C-alpha positions in Angstrom: -4.0 9.2 5.5 -5.3 6.8 2.8 -8.9 6.2 1.9 -9.6 2.4 1.8 -13.2 1.9 0.6 -15.3 3.6 3.4 -12.6 4.2 6.0 -9.3 6.2 6.3 -6.0 4.5 7.3 -3.6 6.6 9.2 -1.1 6.2 12.0 -3.3 8.4 14.3 -6.6 6.9 13.2 -8.3 3.9 14.9 -6.5 0.7 13.7 -7.9 -1.5 10.9 -7.5 -5.2 10.4 -6.1 -7.0 7.4 -6.9 -10.7 7.8 -7.7 -13.9 6.0 -6.2 -17.3 5.1 -2.7 -17.3 3.8 -3.7 -18.7 0.4 -7.0 -19.3 -1.4 -7.6 -23.0 -0.7 -11.2 -23.3 -1.9 -14.4 -21.2 -2.0 -15.9 -22.7 1.2 -12.9 -21.8 3.4 -12.7 -18.3 1.8 -16.4 -17.6 2.2 -16.7 -19.1 5.7 -13.7 -17.1 6.9 -14.7 -13.8 5.3 -18.2 -14.1 6.7 -16.9 -14.6 10.2 -14.3 -11.9 9.9 -16.9 -9.5 8.6 -19.3 -10.4 11.5 -16.6 -9.9 14.2 -15.2 -6.7 12.8 -18.7 -5.2 12.2 -19.7 -5.9 15.8 -16.4 -4.4 17.1 -16.6 -1.5 14.7 -13.1 -2.3 13.3 -12.5 -1.5 9.6 -11.6 -4.7 7.8 -9.6 -5.7 4.7 -9.8 -9.4 3.5 -6.4 -10.9 2.6 -5.5 -14.1 0.8 -2.9 -14.9 -1.8 -4.2 -16.2 -5.1 -0.9 -17.9 -5.7 2.2 -18.6 -3.6 5.2 -18.1 -5.7 7.8 -18.3 -2.9 7.6 -21.7 -1.2 10.3 -23.6 0.6 10.1 -26.8 -1.4 8.8 -27.9 -4.8 6.2 -30.1 -3.2 4.5 -27.2 -1.3 1.0 -26.1 -2.3 1.2 -23.0 -4.5 -2.5 -22.5 -5.3 -5.6 -24.0 -6.9 -5.1 -22.2 -10.2 -4.9 -18.4 -10.9 -8.2 -18.1 -12.7 -10.2 -19.9 -10.0 -8.5 -18.3 -7.1 -8.9 -14.7 -8.5 -12.6 -15.5 -9.2 -13.0 -16.5 -5.5 -11.4 -13.2 -4.3 -13.6 -11.2 -6.6 -16.7 -13.1 -5.3 -15.6 -12.4 -1.6 -15.2 -8.7 -2.5 -18.7 -8.5 -3.9 -20.6 -10.9 -1.5 -19.3 -9.4 1.7 -18.7 -5.8 0.4 -15.1 -5.7 1.8 -11.9 -4.4 0.3 -9.5 -7.2 -0.8 -5.7 -7.5 -0.7 -3.5 -10.0 -2.5 0.1 -10.2 -3.4 1.6 -10.4 -6.9 5.0 -11.3 -8.3 5.4 -9.8 -11.7 4.0 -6.7 -13.5 1.9 -8.7 -16.0 -0.2 -10.1 -13.2 -1.8 -6.8 -12.4 -4.1 -7.0 -15.4 -5.4 -10.3 -14.0 -6.1 -8.7 -10.6 -7.6 -5.3 -11.6 -11.2 -6.2 -11.1 -10.7 -8.5 -8.1 -8.7 -6.6 -5.5 -8.4 -3.1 -4.0 -4.8 -3.4 -2.6 -1.8 -4.9 -4.3 0.8 -6.3 -2.0 4.6 -6.4 -2.8 6.0 -9.6 -1.1 8.8 -9.1 1.3 11.4 -10.9 -0.8 10.5 -8.6 -3.7 10.3 -5.2 -1.9 13.3 -3.8 -3.8 12.2 -4.9 -7.3 11.9 -1.6 -9.1 9.8 -2.9 -12.0 7.3 -4.4 -9.6 7.0 -1.2 -7.5 6.6 1.0 -10.5 4.0 -1.3 -12.0 2.0 -1.3 -8.7 2.2 2.5 -8.5 1.0 2.9 -12.1 -2.0 0.6 -11.4 -3.5 3.4 -9.3 -4.4 0.9 -6.6 -3.3 1.1 -3.0 0.1 -0.6 -2.6 1.1 -2.5 0.5 4.9 -3.0 0.7 6.1 -5.8 3.0 9.4 -5.0 4.6 12.0 -7.5 3.5 13.5 -9.7 6.1 16.9 -8.4 5.0 16.0 -4.7 5.1 16.6 -2.0 7.7 13.3 -0.1 8.4 14.7 3.3 7.2 15.5 1.7 3.8 11.8 1.2 3.1 11.8 4.9 2.1 13.4 3.9 -1.2 10.8 1.3 -1.9 8.0 3.8 -1.1 9.7 6.5 -3.2 9.6 4.2 -6.3 5.9 3.8 -6.0 5.3 7.5 -5.2 7.4 8.5 -8.3 4.4 7.3 -10.4 2.2 9.9 -8.7 0.5 7.2 -6.6 1.0 7.9 -2.8 -1.6 5.4 -1.6 1.1 3.4 0.1 1.1 1.1 3.2 4.3 -0.2 4.8 4.3 -3.5 6.7 6.7 -4.9 9.3 7.0 -8.7 9.2 10.2 -9.5 11.1 13.9 -9.4 10.3 16.2 -12.3 9.7 18.0 -13.3 12.9 20.6 -15.9 12.1 19.4 -19.1 10.4 15.7 -20.2 10.5 14.6 -17.4 12.8 13.1 -13.9 12.7 13.0 -11.1 15.3 10.8 -8.0 15.5 12.4 -4.7 16.5 9.5 -2.5 17.6 11.7 0.5 16.8 11.1 -0.3 13.2 7.4 0.7 13.5 8.4 4.2 14.7 11.1 4.5 12.1 8.8 3.6 9.3 6.1 5.9 10.5 8.6 8.8 10.0 8.6 7.9 6.3 5.1 9.3 6.1 2.8 6.4 5.3 0.5 4.2 7.4 2.4 1.4 9.1 1.0 -2.2 9.5 2.2 -4.9 11.9 2.1 -8.4 10.5 2.1 -10.5 13.7 1.8 -13.8 12.0 4.6 -13.9 9.4 6.8 -12.4 12.2 6.6 -15.6 14.1 7.7 -17.8 11.3 10.7 -20.1 11.4 11.8 -19.8 7.8 12.7 -22.9 5.8 12.7 -25.1 8.9 13.0 -28.4 7.0 11.0 -28.7 3.8 8.6 -26.0 4.9 8.5 -23.0 7.2 7.8 -23.6 10.9 6.4 -21.1 13.4 5.9 -20.1 17.0 2.3 -19.0 17.1 2.4 -18.5 20.9 4.1 -15.2 20.2 1.4 -13.8 17.8 -0.7 -12.3 20.6 2.3 -10.7 22.5 3.7 -9.2 19.3 0.3 -7.8 18.3 -0.2 -6.3 21.7 3.3 -4.8 21.7 2.8 -3.3 18.3 -0.5 -1.7 19.3 1.2 -0.2 22.3 3.9 1.4 20.0 1.1 2.7 17.7 0.2 1.2 14.4 -2.3 2.0 11.6 -3.2 -1.6 11.0 -2.8 -5.1 12.2 -2.1 -7.9 9.7 -3.1 -11.5 10.7 -3.3 -14.6 8.6 -6.2 -16.5 10.1 -7.7 -19.9 9.4 -10.6 -21.9 10.8 -8.2 -24.8 11.4 -4.6 -23.6 11.2 -3.2 -27.1 11.6 -4.9 -28.1 8.4 -4.0 -25.1 6.4 -2.3 -25.7 3.0 0.2 -22.9 3.6 1.8 -21.4 6.7 0.0 -23.9 8.9 2.5 -23.2 11.7 2.0 -19.5 11.9 -1.7 -18.8 11.1 -3.9 -17.5 13.9 -7.1 -19.5 14.9 -10.2 -17.7 13.7 -12.0 -18.8 16.9 -9.6 -16.7 19.0 -9.7 -13.6 17.0 -12.5 -11.7 18.7 -10.8 -11.9 22.1 -7.5 -10.6 20.7 -9.2 -7.7 18.8 -10.9 -6.5 21.9 -7.5 -6.2 23.6 -5.9 -4.5 20.6 -8.8 -2.1 20.3 -8.4 -1.1 24.0 -4.6 -0.6 23.7 -5.0 1.3 20.4 -7.6 3.7 21.9 -5.4 4.3 25.0 -2.2 5.0 23.0 -4.0 7.3 20.4 -6.2 9.0 23.0 -9.4 8.0 21.0 
């Protein structure tokens, strides 16, 4: 189990939620979303981690939105953390970024495309922060052990492993629910990212998506048994500056979480 602020994450513990807009767009959207997420999860007694990327380094085309500026975005994440008293997660792309994030986030995320980068994994481990490793679209679930071992070699075993779909031909992903079970055997809490898993990568000059499958995948993962559910949510997904085709509508979140909580309790005998 891993201690995240005031709750413990474990594959046999009640599930927790990682959620927020894909990228920091502006302070209003960040605060409005965080406020509503905190309100919903508090009412449902679901532990909550706020997620948003301060910068998007991996975009399909040069014209895609990458962020409003590192300093401003990190400041907004820090303010969300303080204002709503929630742990914050963001991804990073090179070891020297960690110093920028130290006082703003609780969890450092290794992007899926970078999950084998030894220097990145070691730097994350040495930071002492919780590390969430996204499983690469090109990786077998059992191979995540090697990524986790790199972080653990620093003495930091506060590790989360996240499923986000596997490349299935061109411009498509598929989720093999067996991967959740296989990754649990590695010994760390396992998260299901039900929004990135419905992407249609690089469909044209930006990634597309099939958001109608977010709910079924989330329900299926809860039935398999997961430590946490990862959802990129937005007040108006169609207007989002990143991953507009695969973000989940904030207005529909409470209904989904009620179902996930019921499944989670049944599966874990809570």
